[in-house]
C-alpha positions in Angstrom: 149.9 63.4 125.4 147.3 65.2 123.2 147.5 69.0 123.3 144.1 70.9 123.1 143.6 74.6 122.6 140.6 75.9 124.6 139.4 79.3 123.4 136.5 81.4 124.9 137.1 79.2 127.9 135.5 81.2 130.8 135.5 78.8 133.7 136.5 76.2 131.1 134.2 73.3 132.0 134.8 71.9 128.5 138.6 72.1 129.0 138.3 70.5 132.4 136.5 67.5 130.9 139.2 67.1 128.3 141.9 67.5 131.0 140.2 64.9 133.2 140.5 62.5 130.3 144.2 62.9 129.8 144.5 65.9 127.5 146.8 68.8 128.1 144.7 71.9 127.8 145.9 75.4 126.9 143.4 78.3 127.5 142.9 81.5 125.6 139.9 83.6 126.7 138.2 86.2 124.5 139.3 89.0 127.0 141.9 88.1 129.6 142.4 89.7 133.0 145.9 90.6 132.0 144.6 92.7 129.1 144.9 90.0 126.4 142.4 90.0 123.6 141.4 87.0 121.4 141.5 89.3 118.3 145.2 89.5 118.8 145.8 85.8 119.5 147.7 83.8 117.0 147.6 80.0 117.1 150.8 78.1 116.7 150.6 76.1 113.5 150.5 72.3 113.8 151.0 72.3 117.6 147.5 71.5 118.8 145.7 68.2 118.2 142.3 69.8 118.6 140.6 73.1 119.3 137.6 73.4 121.6 135.5 76.4 122.7 132.2 78.2 122.8 132.2 81.7 121.4 129.6 84.1 122.9 126.3 82.9 121.5 123.5 85.2 123.0 122.6 86.4 119.5 122.2 82.8 118.3 119.5 81.8 120.9 116.0 80.7 119.9 114.7 84.0 121.2 117.1 86.1 119.2 117.8 84.8 115.7 119.7 87.9 114.6 123.4 87.2 114.8 125.3 90.5 114.8 127.7 92.5 116.8 130.1 91.0 119.4 128.7 87.4 119.1 129.2 87.4 115.3 132.7 88.9 115.6 133.7 86.3 118.2 132.3 83.5 116.1 134.5 84.8 113.2 137.5 84.9 115.6 136.8 81.2 116.5 136.8 80.3 112.8 140.0 82.2 112.2 141.8 80.5 115.1 140.6 77.0 114.1 142.0 77.7 110.6 145.3 79.0 111.9 145.9 76.0 114.2 145.7 73.5 111.4 144.4 71.0 113.9 143.1 67.5 113.5 139.6 68.3 114.9 137.6 71.0 116.6 134.5 71.3 118.8 132.4 74.4 118.8 130.0 74.4 121.7 126.8 76.5 121.9 125.0 76.4 125.2 121.8 78.1 124.2 
């Protein structure tokens, strides 16, 4: 079975689609209800076949082409985790 890391998952529709197609999905939100923070998350090297997620993207919309602040910080966290995971592939979703 393929193991997928889903970060910035929210209600995780992307992860649910992968799960429905036979993947095992592990979730890591940007801020968890239990106090977890994506900035402290460390991916386990060579354990995930892929990384999926959609970091906050409000600053990247057509109406606001000035990436900064939280959105830019979270995009950098996405890039960091993708690099740490040493995965086979990744998918970065932007819903704007």
